[in-house]
N, CA, C and O of each residue as an XYZ file, in Angstrom:
888
protein
N      -1.558    -19.011      1.404
C       0.139    -18.802      1.029
C      -0.167    -17.703     -0.096
O       0.767    -16.902     -0.046
N      -1.310    -17.229     -1.339
C      -1.363    -16.493     -1.431
C      -0.706    -15.371     -1.260
O       0.212    -14.722     -1.762
N      -2.125    -15.319      0.373
C      -1.004    -13.779      0.981
C       0.579    -13.647      0.869
O       1.156    -12.715      0.309
N       1.168    -14.700      1.475
C       2.784    -14.642      1.434
C       3.622    -14.808      0.539
O       4.812    -14.826      0.855
N       3.173    -14.996     -1.008
C       3.557    -14.740     -1.801
C       3.702    -13.579     -2.324
O       4.530    -12.674     -2.223
N       2.145    -13.873     -3.275
C       2.011    -12.007     -4.139
C       2.665    -10.562     -3.535
O       3.359     -9.726     -4.115
N       2.195    -10.599     -2.216
C       3.008     -9.191     -1.842
C       4.947     -8.876     -2.057
O       5.583     -7.823     -2.093
N       5.459    -10.597     -2.180
C       6.739    -10.572     -2.217
C       6.956     -9.966     -3.473
O       7.467     -8.873     -3.718
N       6.294    -11.204     -4.577
C       5.900    -11.022     -6.115
C       5.604     -9.216     -6.438
O       6.376     -8.340     -6.829
N       4.717     -9.195     -6.216
C       4.995     -7.608     -6.168
C       5.925     -6.262     -6.100
O       6.195     -5.307     -6.829
N       6.310     -6.829     -4.582
C       7.623     -6.122     -4.488
C       8.505     -6.113     -5.484
O       8.805     -5.122     -6.149
N       8.886     -7.081     -5.592
C      10.035     -8.227     -7.072
C       9.689     -7.312     -7.826
O      10.197     -6.201     -7.675
N       9.049     -7.467     -8.500
C       8.823     -7.142     -9.580
C       8.403     -5.758    -10.025
O       8.163     -5.546    -11.214
N       8.258     -4.324     -8.638
C       8.681     -2.947     -8.848
C      10.027     -2.525     -8.865
O      10.451     -1.489     -9.377
N      10.928     -3.735     -8.038
C      12.127     -3.566     -8.228
C      12.824     -4.331     -9.564
O      13.385     -3.674    -10.442
N      12.752     -5.319     -9.591
C      12.944     -5.517    -11.322
C      12.753     -4.739    -12.695
O      13.246     -4.836    -13.819
N      11.742     -3.863    -12.042
C      11.834     -3.134    -13.443
C      12.482     -1.606    -13.048
O      12.698     -0.859    -14.003
N      12.706     -1.259    -12.084
C      13.348     -0.253    -11.983
C      15.208     -0.748    -12.028
O      15.994      0.147    -12.339
N      15.633     -1.806    -11.789
C      16.195     -2.520    -12.042
C      17.306     -2.457    -14.343
O      18.319     -2.309    -15.027
N      16.131     -2.675    -14.260
C      16.835     -2.963    -15.305
C      16.029     -2.094    -16.956
O      16.327     -2.174    -18.148
N      15.105     -1.437    -16.312
C      14.570     -0.142    -16.693
C      15.250      1.124    -16.946
O      15.531      1.887    -17.870
N      15.454      0.901    -14.953
C      15.820      2.297    -14.520
C      14.734      3.714    -15.297
O      15.213      4.553    -16.060
N      13.124      3.678    -14.837
C      13.017      4.283    -15.341
C      13.255      5.599    -14.166
O      13.965      5.463    -13.169
N      12.288      7.253    -14.617
C      11.990      7.689    -13.760
C      10.373      7.885    -13.267
O       9.407      7.229    -13.655
N      10.392      8.869    -12.401
C       8.866      8.991    -12.192
C       8.003     10.010    -13.065
O       7.559     11.117    -12.760
N       7.903      9.248    -14.300
C       6.764     10.007    -14.747
C       5.189     10.511    -14.729
O       4.565     10.687    -13.682
N       4.730     10.684    -15.846
C       3.383     10.501    -16.160
C       3.294      8.790    -16.125
O       2.963      8.326    -15.034
N       3.545      7.870    -17.166
C       3.476      6.308    -17.094
C       3.444      5.883    -15.499
O       2.612      5.217    -14.883
N       4.845      6.614    -15.000
C       4.599      5.482    -13.400
C       2.788      6.287    -12.440
O       2.052      5.478    -11.876
N       2.548      7.242    -12.443
C       1.878      8.266    -11.960
C       0.206      7.640    -12.303
O      -0.740      7.523    -11.524
N       0.310      7.281    -13.920
C      -1.808      6.507    -14.379
C      -0.993      5.542    -13.943
O      -1.802      4.621    -14.059
N      -0.033      5.031    -13.535
C      -0.163      3.121    -12.484
C      -0.376      3.417    -10.963
O      -1.003      2.593    -10.297
N       0.218      4.788    -10.258
C      -0.297      5.091     -9.015
C      -2.107      4.897     -9.099
O      -2.844      4.185     -8.417
N      -2.442      5.902    -10.293
C      -3.708      6.075    -10.299
C      -4.843      4.856    -10.272
O      -5.850      4.484     -9.669
N      -3.969      4.513    -11.337
C      -4.984      3.108    -11.291
C      -4.438      1.385    -10.174
O      -4.731      0.197    -10.309
N      -3.857      1.893     -9.498
C      -3.529      1.104     -8.145
C      -4.805      1.727     -7.708
O      -5.908      1.221     -7.918
N      -4.582      2.953     -7.032
C      -4.682      3.413     -6.002
C      -6.392      3.316     -6.054
O      -7.157      3.096     -5.115
N      -6.722      3.571     -7.559
C      -8.914      3.554     -7.643
C      -9.316      1.790     -7.306
O     -10.444      1.339     -7.107
N      -7.892      0.960     -7.326
C      -8.161     -0.367     -7.990
C      -8.577     -0.781     -5.970
O      -9.636     -1.275     -5.583
N      -7.555     -0.439     -5.192
C      -7.638     -0.470     -4.226
C      -8.789     -0.011     -3.544
O      -9.373     -0.529     -2.592
N      -9.043      1.063     -4.181
C      -9.810      1.800     -2.575
C     -11.613      1.663     -3.055
O     -12.617      2.144     -2.530
N     -11.314      0.233     -5.038
C     -13.066      0.022     -5.320
C     -13.387     -1.267     -4.468
O     -14.472     -1.742     -4.129
N     -11.634     -1.826     -4.148
C     -11.624     -3.585     -3.982
C     -12.308     -3.451     -2.440
O     -12.790     -4.464     -1.934
N     -12.338     -1.923     -1.572
C     -12.643     -2.007     -0.708
C     -13.583     -1.696     -0.471
O     -14.367     -2.588     -0.149
N     -14.068     -0.325     -0.479
C     -16.129     -0.518     -1.090
C     -16.795     -1.081     -1.935
O     -17.853     -0.513     -2.207
N     -16.632     -1.766     -2.331
C     -16.790     -2.820     -2.528
C     -17.144     -4.686     -2.348
O     -17.891     -5.506     -2.884
N     -16.082     -4.676     -1.246
C     -15.974     -6.093     -0.643
C     -15.711     -5.642      0.642
O     -16.600     -5.748      1.487
N     -14.895     -5.273      0.861
C     -13.981     -5.030      2.490
C     -15.031     -4.468      2.997
O     -15.942     -5.062      3.573
N     -14.933     -3.092      2.771
C     -16.132     -1.850      4.037
C     -17.578     -2.538      3.786
O     -18.381     -1.693      4.181
N     -18.159     -3.455      3.407
C     -19.439     -4.056      3.404
C     -18.789     -5.464      4.262
O     -19.340     -6.091      5.168
N     -17.949     -5.616      3.875
C     -17.956     -6.918      5.069
C     -17.669     -6.812      6.444
O     -18.048     -7.810      7.056
N     -17.328     -6.268      6.889
C     -17.006     -5.330      8.008
C     -18.290     -4.852      8.625
O     -18.392     -4.926      9.849
N     -19.053     -4.480      8.077
C     -19.980     -3.770      8.734
C     -21.366     -4.494      8.741
O     -22.460     -4.360      9.289
N     -20.764     -5.318      7.863
C     -22.443     -6.503      7.459
C     -21.789     -7.405      9.289
O     -22.691     -7.733     10.061
N     -20.513     -7.642      9.666
C     -20.037     -8.059     10.698
C     -20.053     -7.192     11.992
O     -19.571     -7.682     13.013
N     -20.597     -5.886     12.018
C     -20.543     -5.066     12.599
C     -20.325     -5.083     13.874
O     -21.076     -5.900     14.407
N     -19.333     -4.319     14.946
C     -18.817     -4.916     16.243
C     -19.201     -3.881     17.241
O     -18.642     -2.944     16.672
N     -19.578     -3.494     17.993
C     -19.438     -2.435     18.759
C     -17.843     -1.135     18.118
O     -16.679     -1.346     17.777
N     -18.916      0.429     18.283
C     -17.878      1.277     17.645
C     -16.917      1.208     15.774
O     -16.086      1.943     15.240
N     -17.623     -0.065     15.348
C     -16.665      0.165     14.060
C     -15.728      0.898     13.884
O     -14.502      0.888     13.775
N     -16.656      1.607     13.878
C     -16.509      3.074     13.222
C     -15.370      4.425     13.549
O     -14.752      5.317     12.967
N     -15.609      3.846     14.906
C     -14.155      4.094     15.922
C     -12.944      3.430     15.651
O     -11.877      3.993     15.899
N     -12.988      2.193     15.127
C     -11.215      1.603     14.628
C     -11.213      2.110     13.318
O     -10.124      2.290     12.773
N     -12.708      2.484     12.465
C     -11.897      2.803     11.198
C     -11.258      3.906     11.565
O     -10.060      4.071     11.337
N     -11.962      4.713     12.134
C     -10.945      6.675     11.911
C      -9.787      6.400     12.870
O      -8.702      6.908     12.590
N      -9.930      5.439     14.285
C      -8.663      4.709     14.148
C      -7.301      4.533     13.250
O      -6.181      4.958     13.531
N      -7.761      3.689     11.935
C      -6.636      2.955     11.205
C      -6.548      4.571     10.332
O      -5.401      4.990     10.182
N      -7.513      5.317      9.862
C      -7.154      6.446      9.189
C      -6.285      7.578     10.178
O      -6.198      8.598      9.495
N      -5.651      7.788     11.432
C      -5.966      8.113     12.056
C      -4.419      8.055     12.272
O      -3.573      8.949     12.270
N      -4.335      6.762     12.451
C      -2.604      6.411     12.160
C      -2.551      5.755     11.409
O      -2.100      4.671     11.777
N      -2.844      5.825     10.214
C      -1.752      6.291      8.645
C      -0.766      8.067      8.682
O       0.398      8.449      8.565
N      -1.896      8.570      8.879
C      -2.034     10.154      9.055
C      -0.238     10.158      9.838
O       0.795     10.682      9.423
N      -0.486      9.413     10.963
C       0.691      9.786     12.647
C       2.299      8.737     11.724
O       3.447      8.871     12.150
N       1.949      7.789     10.479
C       3.147      7.213     10.273
C       3.765      7.896      8.902
O       4.983      7.971      8.746
N       2.496      8.561      7.576
C       3.019      9.731      7.253
C       3.978     10.796      7.751
O       4.918     11.183      7.057
N       3.702     11.303      9.069
C       4.841     12.206      9.165
C       6.239     11.850      9.259
O       7.265     12.526      9.187
N       5.956     10.247      9.492
C       7.616      9.977     10.171
C       8.106      9.535      7.928
O       9.229      9.287      7.488
N       6.860      9.608      7.164
C       7.566      8.534      5.754
C       7.212      9.659      4.520
O       7.654      9.468      3.387
N       6.253     11.019      4.890
C       6.305     12.151      4.628
C       5.233     10.879      2.809
O       5.714     10.695      1.691
N       4.670     10.669      3.027
C       3.838     10.377      1.490
C       4.631      9.430      0.954
O       4.667      9.545     -0.271
N       5.504      8.236      1.510
C       6.038      6.493      0.452
C       4.903      5.787      0.693
O       4.775      4.740      0.059
N       3.772      6.207      1.699
C       2.852      5.071      1.039
C       1.902      5.585     -0.311
O       1.454      4.738     -1.084
N       1.717      6.624     -0.457
C       1.324      7.065     -1.236
C       2.151      7.217     -3.443
O       1.883      7.151     -4.642
N       3.415      7.489     -2.186
C       3.913      7.986     -3.937
C       5.124      8.725     -3.390
O       6.015      8.031     -3.881
N       5.386      9.123     -3.100
C       5.802     10.644     -2.660
C       7.106      9.925     -1.303
O       6.837      9.379     -0.233
N       8.287     10.178     -1.829
C       9.437     10.005     -1.134
C      10.771     11.477     -1.131
O      11.318     12.186     -1.975
N      10.786     11.352     -0.022
C      11.775     12.441      0.150
C      12.350     11.825      1.758
O      11.751     11.296      2.694
N      13.918     12.221      1.510
C      15.060     11.872      2.004
C      16.141     12.943      1.756
O      16.668     13.147      0.662
N      16.466     13.743      3.142
C      17.734     14.444      2.702
C      18.349     14.101      2.331
O      18.683     14.177      1.149
N      19.161     13.111      3.853
C      20.895     12.655      3.737
C      20.919     11.276      2.369
O      21.038     10.097      2.703
N      20.809     11.632      1.109
C      20.834     10.477      0.573
C      21.788      9.669      1.234
O      21.426      8.494      1.279
N      22.795      9.877      1.719
C      24.062      8.645      1.419
C      23.272      8.076      3.383
O      24.281      7.657      3.951
N      22.429      7.983      4.094
C      22.345      7.708      4.943
C      20.633      6.597      5.153
O      19.418      6.783      5.220
N      21.303      5.829      5.173
C      20.038      4.936      5.502
C      18.786      5.702      5.567
O      18.812      6.712      6.270
N      17.304      5.295      4.742
C      16.680      6.057      5.508
C      15.525      5.322      6.752
O      14.442      4.807      6.474
N      16.252      5.490      8.432
C      16.246      4.582      8.762
C      14.282      4.484      9.490
O      13.511      3.538      9.648
N      14.194      5.646      9.689
C      12.462      6.590      9.940
C      11.634      6.274      8.771
O      10.623      5.594      8.947
N      11.993      6.751      7.416
C      10.720      6.173      6.088
C      10.757      4.184      6.204
O       9.840      3.363      6.169
N      12.430      4.010      6.363
C      11.948      2.339      6.414
C      11.123      1.715      8.448
O      11.033      0.579      8.915
N      10.911      2.429      8.772
C      10.171      1.952     10.244
C       8.769      2.054      9.529
O       7.960      1.155      9.298
N       8.695      3.677      9.183
C       7.006      3.473      8.685
C       6.760      2.975      7.622
O       5.543      2.919      7.798
N       6.950      2.402      6.280
C       6.827      1.571      5.423
C       6.917      0.188      6.396
O       5.811     -0.335      6.260
N       7.249     -0.155      6.774
C       6.847     -1.275      7.276
C       5.793     -1.527      8.028
O       4.801     -2.223      7.815
N       6.143     -0.831      9.010
C       4.550     -0.120      9.868
C       3.334     -1.084      8.937
O       2.829     -2.205      8.989
N       3.257      0.172      8.078
C       2.055      0.277      7.667
C       2.127     -1.267      6.303
O       0.972     -1.418      5.907
N       2.833     -2.026      5.783
C       2.832     -2.782      5.388
C       2.535     -3.969      6.227
O       2.125     -4.992      5.679
N       2.680     -3.927      7.314
C       3.162     -5.286      8.698
C       1.347     -5.110      8.729
O       0.820     -6.222      8.764
N       0.145     -3.733      8.720
C      -0.444     -3.883      9.306
C      -1.734     -4.039      8.509
O      -2.863     -4.310      8.919
N      -1.055     -3.674      6.582
C      -2.423     -4.072      5.542
C      -2.808     -5.273      5.289
O      -3.836     -5.697      4.761
N      -0.890     -6.356      6.173
C      -1.719     -7.718      6.166
C      -2.091     -8.192      6.691
O      -2.447     -9.283      6.247
N      -2.352     -7.926      7.952
C      -3.654     -8.675      8.572
C      -5.010     -9.245      8.097
O      -5.585    -10.217      8.588
N      -5.492     -8.364      6.903
C      -6.650     -9.327      6.535
C      -6.820    -10.530      4.770
O      -7.674    -11.140      4.125
N      -4.834    -10.111      4.762
C      -5.999    -10.514      3.032
C      -5.653    -12.150      3.471
O      -5.221    -12.650      2.432
N      -5.654    -12.723      4.061
C      -5.755    -14.577      4.138
C      -6.921    -14.681      3.998
O      -7.348    -15.671      3.403
N      -7.848    -13.657      4.519
C      -8.858    -14.046      4.290
C     -10.456    -13.397      3.703
O     -11.642    -13.653      3.910
N      -9.332    -12.018      2.518
C      -9.946    -11.777      1.617
C      -9.152    -11.684     -0.010
O      -8.351    -10.822     -0.371
N      -9.555    -12.600     -0.631
C      -8.855    -12.347     -1.690
C      -8.934    -11.178     -2.129
O      -7.934    -10.650     -1.642
N      -9.548    -10.284     -2.831
C     -10.154     -9.241     -3.018
C      -9.080     -8.797     -3.001
O      -8.048     -8.934     -3.657
N      -9.835     -7.514     -1.104
C      -8.389     -6.770     -0.474
C      -7.285     -7.239     -1.158
O      -6.662     -6.310     -1.671
N      -6.642     -8.699     -1.431
C      -5.195     -9.000     -1.687
C      -4.753     -8.590     -2.764
O      -3.724     -8.062     -3.185
N      -5.859     -8.977     -3.195
C      -5.232     -8.376     -5.448
C      -5.212     -6.236     -5.513
O      -4.608     -5.471     -6.266
N      -6.508     -5.883     -3.938
C      -5.732     -4.872     -4.679
C      -4.768     -4.248     -3.959
O      -4.344     -3.172     -4.380
N      -3.984     -5.091     -2.131
C      -2.847     -4.603     -2.193
C      -2.089     -4.839     -2.786
O      -1.175     -4.015     -2.794
N      -1.883     -6.415     -3.910
C      -0.644     -6.123     -4.470
C       0.099     -5.521     -6.099
O       1.220     -5.480     -6.605
N      -1.989     -4.935     -6.652
C      -1.297     -4.163     -7.142
C      -1.266     -2.887     -6.627
O      -0.568     -2.178     -7.352
N      -1.744     -2.261     -5.644
C      -1.291     -0.662     -5.055
C       0.215     -0.935     -4.993
O       0.802      0.086     -5.350
N       1.459     -2.374     -4.530
C       2.623     -2.504     -4.630
C       3.311     -1.733     -4.949
O       3.881     -0.758     -4.459
N       3.170     -2.740     -6.798
C       4.032     -2.450     -7.216
C       4.362     -1.238     -7.897
O       5.483     -0.845     -7.573
N       4.052     -0.848     -8.341
C       3.426      1.349     -8.507
C       4.803      1.926     -7.153
O       5.942      2.393     -7.131
N       3.789      1.518     -6.270
C       4.844      2.219     -4.611
C       6.250      1.407     -4.456
O       7.189      1.980     -3.905
N       6.388      0.159     -4.910
C       7.989     -0.694     -4.950
C       8.436     -0.318     -5.961
O       9.375     -1.110     -6.049
N       8.520      0.457     -7.058
C       8.988      0.944     -8.675
C       9.208      2.611     -8.109
O      10.135      3.275     -8.574
N       8.440      3.087     -7.263
C       8.287      4.337     -6.665
C      10.302      4.466     -5.534
O      11.400      4.997     -5.701
N       9.858      3.908     -4.880
C      10.872      3.846     -3.325
C      11.643      2.894     -3.597
O      12.369      2.535     -2.670
N      11.759      2.203     -4.838
C      13.253      1.526     -5.609
C      13.698      2.559     -6.189
O      14.759      2.850     -5.636
N      13.415      3.425     -7.176
C      13.766      4.274     -8.398
C      14.536      6.124     -7.454
O      15.244      7.000     -7.951
N      13.950      6.006     -6.037
C      14.563      6.385     -5.137
C      15.585      6.243     -4.458
O      16.322      7.074     -3.926
N      15.615      4.824     -4.503
C      16.930      4.755     -3.795
C      18.213      3.987     -4.206
O      19.370      3.812     -3.822
N      16.973      3.461     -5.661
C      18.569      3.190     -6.930
C      19.312      4.856     -6.878
O      20.498      4.888     -6.552
N      18.635      6.149     -7.187
C      18.965      7.396     -7.323
C      19.413      7.987     -6.674
O      19.668      9.113     -7.101
N      19.997      7.533     -4.586
C      20.109      7.782     -3.838
C      22.005      7.242     -4.390
O      22.538      6.781     -5.400
N      22.422      7.662     -3.025
C      24.209      7.551     -2.864
C      24.082      6.260     -1.981
O      25.171      5.804     -1.631
N      22.907      5.537     -1.526
C      23.005      4.329     -0.779
C      23.707      3.315     -1.708
O      23.424      3.374     -2.904
N      24.785      2.193     -1.189
C      24.488      1.209     -1.484
C      23.510      0.296     -2.765
O      22.432      0.791     -3.095
N      23.993     -1.086     -3.451
C      23.258     -1.187     -3.556
C      23.149     -2.520     -2.688
O      22.091     -3.102     -2.928
N      23.983     -3.192     -1.705
C      23.632     -4.021     -0.944
C      22.694     -3.332      0.018
O      21.776     -4.056      0.404
N      22.710     -2.162      0.472
C      21.248     -1.471      1.369
C      20.180     -1.458      1.060
O      19.141     -1.623      1.698
N      20.478     -1.158     -0.453
C      18.481     -1.093     -1.062
C      17.482     -2.660     -1.411
O      16.299     -3.002     -1.422
N      18.948     -3.306     -1.681
C      18.331     -4.367     -1.368
C      17.940     -5.172     -0.667
O      17.090     -6.014     -0.956
N      18.655     -5.005      0.665
C      17.539     -5.273      2.460
C      16.406     -4.366      2.834
O      15.620     -4.636      3.743
N      16.318     -2.714      1.719
C      15.756     -2.121      2.436
C      14.122     -2.759      1.721
O      13.064     -2.564      2.319
N      14.188     -3.473      0.460
C      13.302     -3.983      0.087
C      12.814     -5.081      0.289
O      11.681     -5.452      0.596
N      14.125     -5.789      0.017
C      13.737     -7.095      0.670
C      13.032     -7.205      2.233
O      12.301     -8.132      2.582
N      13.231     -6.619      2.664
C      13.051     -6.561      4.568
C      11.328     -5.503      3.648
O      10.797     -6.254      2.830
N      10.932     -4.732      3.698
C       9.966     -4.887      2.849
C       8.755     -5.540      2.272
O       7.593     -5.438      2.665
N       9.268     -6.288      1.187
C       8.853     -6.781      1.012
C       7.896     -8.330      2.086
O       6.936     -9.019      1.741
N       8.425     -8.344      2.925
C       8.147     -9.178      4.050
C       6.915     -8.805      4.678
O       6.057     -9.672      4.848
N       6.723     -7.650      5.036
C       5.864     -7.430      6.134
C       4.500     -7.227      5.980
O       3.824     -7.074      6.998
N       3.912     -7.196      4.750
C       2.910     -7.578      4.025
C       2.845     -9.447      4.550
O       1.771     -9.647      5.117
N       3.354    -10.201      4.506
C       2.942    -11.772      4.064
C       3.121    -11.697      6.648
O       2.442    -12.084      7.599
N       4.048    -11.181      6.494
C       4.528    -11.526      8.003
C       2.723    -10.977      8.613
O       1.912    -11.788      9.059
N       2.518     -9.848      8.508
C       1.272     -9.210      8.687
C      -0.302    -10.793      8.877
O      -0.973    -11.351      9.746
N      -0.065    -10.794      7.233
C      -1.076    -11.940      7.433
C      -0.624    -13.443      8.556
O      -1.361    -13.858      9.449
N       0.646    -13.991      8.219
C       0.786    -14.619      9.050
C       0.705    -14.988     10.942
O       0.660    -15.805     11.861
N       0.733    -13.822     10.549
C       0.581    -13.021     12.206
C      -0.653    -13.268     12.732
O      -0.855    -14.108     13.609
N      -1.682    -12.414     12.124
C      -2.903    -12.865     12.189
C      -3.335    -14.678     11.775
O      -4.440    -14.848     12.290
N      -3.126    -15.298     11.448
C      -3.325    -16.292     10.948
C      -2.869    -17.234     12.723
O      -3.419    -17.958     13.553
N      -1.857    -16.737     12.527
C      -1.179    -18.100     14.021
C      -1.927    -17.760     14.802
O      -2.948    -18.400     15.049
N      -1.439    -16.111     15.679
C      -2.365    -16.077     17.323
C      -3.415    -16.119     16.782
O      -3.835    -15.191     16.091
N      -4.219    -17.500     17.047
C      -5.331    -17.469     17.379
C      -6.380    -16.045     18.369
O      -7.512    -15.812     17.944
N      -5.875    -15.272     19.564
C      -6.792    -14.961     20.041
C      -7.150    -13.317     19.370
O      -8.019    -12.563     19.808
N      -6.461    -13.108     18.506
C      -7.012    -11.473     17.564
C      -8.364    -12.437     17.075
O      -9.480    -11.920     17.130
N      -8.230    -13.697     16.650
C     -10.464    -13.756     16.055
C     -11.211    -13.281     16.582
O     -12.225    -12.767     16.110
N     -10.764    -13.360     18.103
C     -12.146    -12.304     18.644
C     -11.126    -10.801     18.619
O     -10.458    -10.740     19.652
N     -11.003    -10.201     18.138
C     -11.021     -8.564     17.736
C     -10.907     -8.648     16.502
O     -10.261     -7.748     15.964
N     -11.477     -9.730     15.638
C     -11.228     -9.663     13.654
C     -11.939     -8.644     13.231
O     -11.784     -8.261     12.072
N     -12.494     -8.260     13.750
C     -13.663     -6.771     13.162
C     -12.967     -5.657     13.266
O     -12.940     -4.723     12.464
N     -12.290     -5.791     14.466
C     -12.120     -4.989     14.740
C     -10.678     -4.092     14.200
O     -10.334     -2.930     13.982
N     -10.133     -5.462     14.156
C      -8.958     -5.111     13.254
C      -8.757     -4.367     11.296
O      -8.090     -3.593     10.610
N     -10.304     -5.683     11.240
C     -10.630     -4.744     10.082
C     -11.007     -4.027      9.491
O     -10.928     -3.765      8.290
N     -11.810     -3.326     10.890
C     -12.333     -1.790     10.557
C     -10.940     -1.067     10.875
O     -10.893      0.059     10.380
N      -9.937     -1.400     11.494
C      -8.821     -0.593     11.713
C      -7.944      0.178     10.156
O      -7.453      1.227      9.739
N      -8.167     -0.964      9.859
C      -7.404     -1.525      8.030
C      -8.119     -0.974      7.319
O      -7.789     -0.094      6.524
N      -8.926     -1.294      7.449
C      -9.896     -0.055      6.336
C      -9.548      1.185      6.593
O      -8.824      1.788      5.800
N     -10.003      1.766      7.736
C      -9.223      3.210      7.932
C      -7.428      3.795      7.274
O      -7.246      4.910      6.783
N      -6.660      3.055      7.391
C      -5.421      2.748      7.039
C      -5.180      2.660      5.280
O      -4.054      2.873      4.831
N      -6.056      2.410      4.583
C      -6.106      1.705      3.630
C      -6.888      2.887      2.987
O      -6.352      3.401      2.005
N      -8.216      3.446      3.454
C      -9.167      4.518      2.558
C      -8.205      5.599      2.570
O      -8.117      6.093      1.446
N      -7.237      6.306      3.666
C      -6.513      7.288      3.496
C      -5.218      7.774      2.167
O      -4.581      8.804      1.946
N      -5.311      6.138      1.387
C      -3.374      5.854      1.605
C      -4.259      5.586     -0.173
O      -3.415      5.760     -1.052
N      -5.580      5.252     -0.731
C      -5.799      5.379     -1.694
C      -7.230      6.325     -2.049
O      -7.796      6.593     -3.109
N      -7.403      6.551     -1.132
C      -8.290      8.274     -1.239
C      -7.046      9.466     -1.721
O      -7.229     10.427     -2.468
N      -5.941      9.120     -1.136
C      -4.968     10.809     -1.323
C      -4.309     10.287     -2.676
O      -4.676     10.924     -3.663
N      -3.041      8.831     -3.012
C      -3.260      8.854     -4.036
C      -4.326      9.218     -5.431
O      -4.225      9.764     -6.530
N      -4.963      8.806     -4.930
C      -6.226      9.620     -6.349
C      -6.440     10.883     -6.693
O      -6.558     11.372     -7.816
N      -6.498     11.597     -5.164
C      -6.001     13.118     -5.560
C      -4.410     13.759     -5.327
O      -4.187     14.955     -5.145
N      -3.775     13.101     -5.357
C      -2.170     13.455     -4.944
C      -1.515     13.417     -6.103
O      -0.476     14.005     -6.402
N      -2.494     12.341     -7.057
C      -0.987     11.396     -8.433
C      -1.149     12.576     -9.539
O      -0.671     12.228    -10.619
N      -1.721     13.929     -9.545
C      -1.417     14.863    -10.869
C      -0.901     15.759     -9.528
O      -0.987     15.799     -8.301
N      -0.180     16.585    -10.925
C      -0.048     17.972    -10.891
C      -0.911     18.840    -10.681
O      -1.930     19.023    -11.347
N      -0.371     19.738     -9.243
C      -1.458     20.390     -9.460
C      -3.128     19.902     -8.998
O      -4.238     20.414     -9.140
N      -2.499     18.385     -8.261
C      -4.073     18.292     -7.547
C      -5.302     18.244     -8.541
O      -6.431     18.354     -8.062
N      -5.099     18.050    -10.201
C      -5.767     18.364    -11.394
C      -6.177     17.492    -12.036
O      -5.232     17.024    -12.670
N      -7.753     16.602    -12.405
C      -7.731     15.310    -12.798
C      -7.517     16.275    -14.235
O      -7.476     17.495    -14.398
N      -7.371     14.787    -15.441
C      -7.438     14.611    -16.852
C      -7.863     13.957    -17.433
O      -8.698     13.230    -16.893
N      -7.572     13.753    -18.998
C      -8.211     12.074    -19.722
C      -8.035     11.656    -19.226
O      -8.732     11.294    -18.278
N      -7.090     11.407    -19.443
C      -5.608     10.440    -18.936
C      -6.560     10.076    -17.767
O      -7.704      9.633    -17.868
N      -5.969     10.309    -16.809
C      -6.203     10.240    -15.031
C      -7.402      9.337    -15.060
O      -7.733      8.220    -14.662
N      -8.018     10.614    -15.890
C      -9.828      9.447    -14.928
C     -10.205      8.632    -15.833
O     -11.329      8.131    -15.848
N      -9.244      8.393    -16.749
C     -10.067      7.042    -17.799
C      -9.461      5.746    -16.876
O     -10.073      4.818    -16.347
N      -8.298      6.001    -16.894
C      -7.189      4.810    -16.009
C      -7.966      4.568    -14.553
O      -8.213      3.418    -14.192
N      -8.293      5.583    -13.834
C      -9.159      5.492    -13.453
C     -10.618      5.069    -13.509
O     -10.979      4.839    -12.354
N     -11.299      4.934    -14.107
C     -12.104      4.474    -14.105
C     -12.195      2.761    -14.780
O     -13.055      1.943    -14.452
N     -11.362      2.580    -15.522
C     -10.526      1.021    -15.736
C     -10.087      0.684    -14.049
O      -9.904     -0.528    -13.943
N     -10.015      0.929    -13.600
C      -9.122     -0.026    -11.881
C     -10.351      0.186    -11.493
O     -10.304     -0.885    -10.890
N     -11.717      0.669    -11.206
C     -12.897      0.928    -10.949
C     -13.448     -0.166    -12.054
O     -13.576     -1.181    -11.369
N     -13.600     -0.295    -12.575
C     -14.871     -1.181    -13.944
C     -13.778     -2.700    -12.962
O     -14.277     -3.481    -12.152
N     -12.204     -2.683    -13.428
C     -11.875     -3.745    -13.272
C     -12.391     -4.290    -12.038
O     -13.310     -5.095    -12.182
N     -11.870     -3.943    -10.405
C     -12.292     -3.547     -9.440
C     -13.057     -4.554     -9.134
O     -12.754     -5.587     -8.538
N     -14.929     -3.930     -9.931
C     -15.618     -4.511     -9.635
C     -16.120     -6.102    -10.288
O     -16.728     -7.109     -9.926
N     -15.489     -5.609    -11.355
C     -15.821     -7.488    -12.571
C     -15.245     -9.166    -11.520
O     -15.647    -10.320    -11.374
N     -14.275     -8.420    -11.101
C     -12.976     -9.163    -10.330
C     -13.357     -9.726     -8.893
O     -12.508    -10.297     -8.208
């Protein structure tokens, strides 16, 4: 049930922050994004990846790399929205390609969440700044509020749908570790890219370093 509710709540929090406070994408949002990337990466390294290799099936590394490549392909369409980069030339039209890419990513990351609470927390914390950035971009565009809410609402449902599909289609259990390895690859790409691209000129500063360390420490003890 948490895998169904928490991702929706996280996206709702992001949208609410934008609607109430109308924030610009400043250093505070980028630091929050860095924290979420560090926390997500740490949950993968500390909890999820060891579990995948502990239950190692044939060619598990191949599936990790396949997930990483899948995320790279998705970013050809989304232009990096999964890690905080949003670009859309025609602000009046519904960004369908961006929408499909984001929803595909969100669906994939939902598959292992019902059985991996630590990863669930990592994904939820990751979704808040991403929802803020996407919502701020859409609000600042010329799209109508109804289209924006539809975009965000459907996006918020995709991760829970992924979790639901995984629990309801029983034959997927046969490929459980392959699926988990694939998701590891997707999330490794997203989380590491966040850490290296969320500051100007890809440079670290004291604030970013401190927030990354904080994310790692909190993830270790949760």
